[in-house]
Structures are given as C-alpha cells and as structure tokens.
C-alpha angles and dihedrals in degrees: 000000000000121000121248125243117198101206121205097001120172111239129168090262093050139268110344143162114241119202120203128188136154092012093300138094105255102185146346108215146149115251094352118191108259097205109134094014135104104230126225111189105219090191091211095308118145118265110204137170113272115271120252121211101211097195124030139133108224102187092042089050091053092047093048092061089062095043135092113264106232103177144053139347095025097029118041106146138043089252090054090051094049090050092049091051091048091052091051094047092077088085124075124259128010129003111224118198130187140182098042121164129183094245088074100060109336128260102333126224135163094284095047092049092046089058088056101041137359105158096088138016107273130196120180125189121216111239090247089062090230101110142027122212117211130194119221094267090053093044091052092046093057095039095244093167093063098034120124099191111128090228093065105101117218133191127233091280093053095252118134114255095209093254116119116188124209095334103120097141093044092050092047091052092050091053092061136252116336136151122237109263122271112265102198094102091048092050092050093048092050091050090051088058092050095254112150100168136031138190110216105212098187107135125227099013112204119226089254094051092045092049091048093051093049093044091051089054095045094049092048099249087119105028092175120105110259129222112184126205099175100064108124116245094245096045118114105189121175104238135183115240091258092062116069137180115235134187118315115269109237119183120215094191113207088215093056117012115202117249115257099252091049092051092047090051092051090053094046092048092052092047091049088059090052094255133116124222127253100207121203105221123168102156132057089238092056091048094051090048090051094049091050089050091052088053090053101038100032133239138279123201091241097054112124142169119238117213103345083201094171119025120173115232094243090054093061093076090046091055091048091051092048094043093217110160116241114210103200139175116218087171087085087071090062093043101041110007095119090054091050091051092049099044110029129077115256093250090053091053090051090054095044121125095336117207114152097043092051094046094044088048089054094243112150109256132183127180129220144156109243082211132214087030092049131029111291096208106099091203089059089052091049091051090047091054090052100043105024087206121161120216091265093052098257119132122245112203102342091190090063095063118125131185118271090241091055091048091050092056088058087065093050103064118111114271091243095051112039110188093031123121117296117267115253136219104245139127114289096028122117113269097245099138143158123206115205125199095235140028112290101263093051092043091052089059092049096050125192093355088069092066107106104165136007122199124191119187090346095307131106110256096169132013120180113231119237 
C-alpha cells in the first residue's frame, strides 16, 4: 500500500507536508517529494493528533441507540413517558428505556411504572447509569423477589421496590442469553468525530463483554485504540498491542459510599497487581473519602479520578499538589445544565465540573464524554467547556470557562496518561490523525462538521464525502 502525504497541512509551526507510511508519521517537511505517496491536499486545513475520549461506555452507547429515550428534551412528563413506552411496545420482548430523570415522573419503582405501562416487561435506566427501574412484569421475569444481589433495593417489609442499583451484568444474566450489541455503528460515529482512541470505563467487565470489545476492535468494527478500565485484577486476556489494560475502575457510589477500610483494601489490591485505580467520584464527600484512602493505602502513578462532578474549592489545591488526573465531562453542562441550576444548591453549582480552576492550578485534567450518559461528540464537550451554557441559555459556573483550544488539548493526551501533555505531530509518532477543513481556530468554532478525514494507525477510518 502506498504511503499518504498530507500536502499543505496547517500545523503549529506553519504550513507543512506530513508523510505517513507503515502506520507511522515518517516526516514533517516543506515541499516534500510526493513520489510513492497518495496525496491528500489539506488546503491549509489543520492536521491534529486524533482525539482520545478518556471515559466512555461502548456497549451502553450502542444499546442506547436502540432504546426508548425516557428523559428531556423529548420526554418531560409522565404522560410523555407513558406514550413513549406505548410506542416501543409494538415490538416483541422487553422495552428498554434510557435517560430517565426524576423531573419526569419522580423516583420510579414497580408501582409507578405499572401505572405507566403493563403490557410488556419494562426496564428504564436513570440517566446517571446508576440504577434501573423495573415494572412488575420485568421484576417477575428476573426473579427479583428471590434475588440476593446487594443492588436489589428492598422496602421496610423486605419486598423489592423495583430499583436495581449498579447491577448491570447481574440483570443482563437474569434476562436470559444475549450477545453484547454490535459496535460497528459506534466505531464509525467516533471516527466521524475524529476520535482515534477510547478508554472504556465500564466497571467489572465480564469475560463475554471483554471478549466482545476486543473482537470488535480486531475485526475493525471499533478501529479506535482501546484502553480498558473494567478488566478484573485476576484476568489474563490475550490482547493485541492496540488494546491495553488501564487502572481498575472502582465506584464510590453516591447512593452507598464504601466504608473506609473496604476502599483502602480495594486500592491496595489494585496496586499489588501493578495497576492504579480509576475512582468514580461525583460528590465532594466521595472525593474527600478517596483522597484520605490514598493517604492511607498509598499511590500508584496510574491512579485517576473519574468525573470529579463536584469539587470543593479548597480541594483544587490538594489535587494539584497530589497530581492526580481528573477525567471530567463538561458536556453535562450542555446536556443538563438547566436541571443543575434548578435542583442543586448554589454552592454545588459553583463546584460543578470544574475546568479553569483545575487547569490554572496545574492539576492534570482530561476531558471525555461518559457517553451514552453525556454527549458523545467531543466538539460539543469542547464548546461546553468554553461557554458553560445550559440548554436554556443560562450560564453554569462562568468562572470555569476555558478556551476551546485549551479544551481540545484535554482530548489529545495519551490514553494511558490522561492529563499529560498533548500528543504532537512529528516523525516517529503513530499516524492517528485528524484533518480539519480550516485552520484550528476556525475549525474549533465549526465543531464536528470541520472533520474532513480521520486516520487511525495509518489507515482511513473516516473520509467526508464531497
């Protein structure tokens, strides 16, 4: 196969020709000889390293596209929800809903869902991903009354409420045999956005899920490099070099924080296997508990904080001192900012999805989507970090705005070191590249529509038509 020469590409040092061959960048030159290369005229458009989404859930993203949307903006009332479930019930089997929030019809349980729909078993996931709500038909189908999983919520009489917390794999097993969803559409969509690497943050990957993720990468359905946080400590999967095992995902659930000794043991166990921990923290209390546990159990270079949804001001300096990367998602401001403003205390809003204060304090920061729970488009996340605009136009935490260019760099760190310096286009680096149709400042204003060509490992993963 011939190499590729990007002619007249806009780089930080000026207009250059970038030669690619064998999956690597060969040279960055001026007026390079094109013999032996297929030429792509960049026409002065920016050529940048491929974007890395440092926190995403691939199988959940694929499943969400085939699910009923149960929250804003399309569903805002209980009548809307009932109508959406009725429309979906024309198909056989289960009705799967996603994106639910309490403003629609309160905190659902079996009885509340039964009032909305009884013709088919229904399970609806809260938009946080933390809990599933089941109607009575669904609860009976999975044997909720005899279940012993700790995530099955029960009332004072011991009867299940229909809420199942952080038990995705268990629930899936109870529903009967099913294959993880096909990821080819997800892989194509990510490439269209210029994403060349992803960190799948799904905790506790089963053997089947792990095999499906790796197979999807090997067969090209997901051409992006994969970094996996949910691989169990004792797992020994055979992986291609473009699939890596990262720190162990540990969830500090806001609904049920772990006790301190248990958390310290989880951290020590991961470190003893040579892995850091990627700790899910969405409240200031969870973050303080985690930092105390690091003090007790010790640190690993790969330790990281997922989300950091609410970080108290006096904790910013502590994070900077400790140099623990925060992998955050300002895209939630764009998706849910109005809800935050209406429901959270003022001091919580001030501390929400910090960007500028962390960056100015020299704390390592990476950005990501948390898709499907947040917007998957990285350019939407970048714009959210710059504008902090809620869906209704109000501003959420104006002091936390950063420039779009600064936000972009938070997508350019290596998968293994979120928060590190942005990767560069230079000879000897992997040819994971994105060609934009304009210089960088103009392209950042355009967003995803500016992506003209995405290359992963020297091969075209997306090419815009026309």
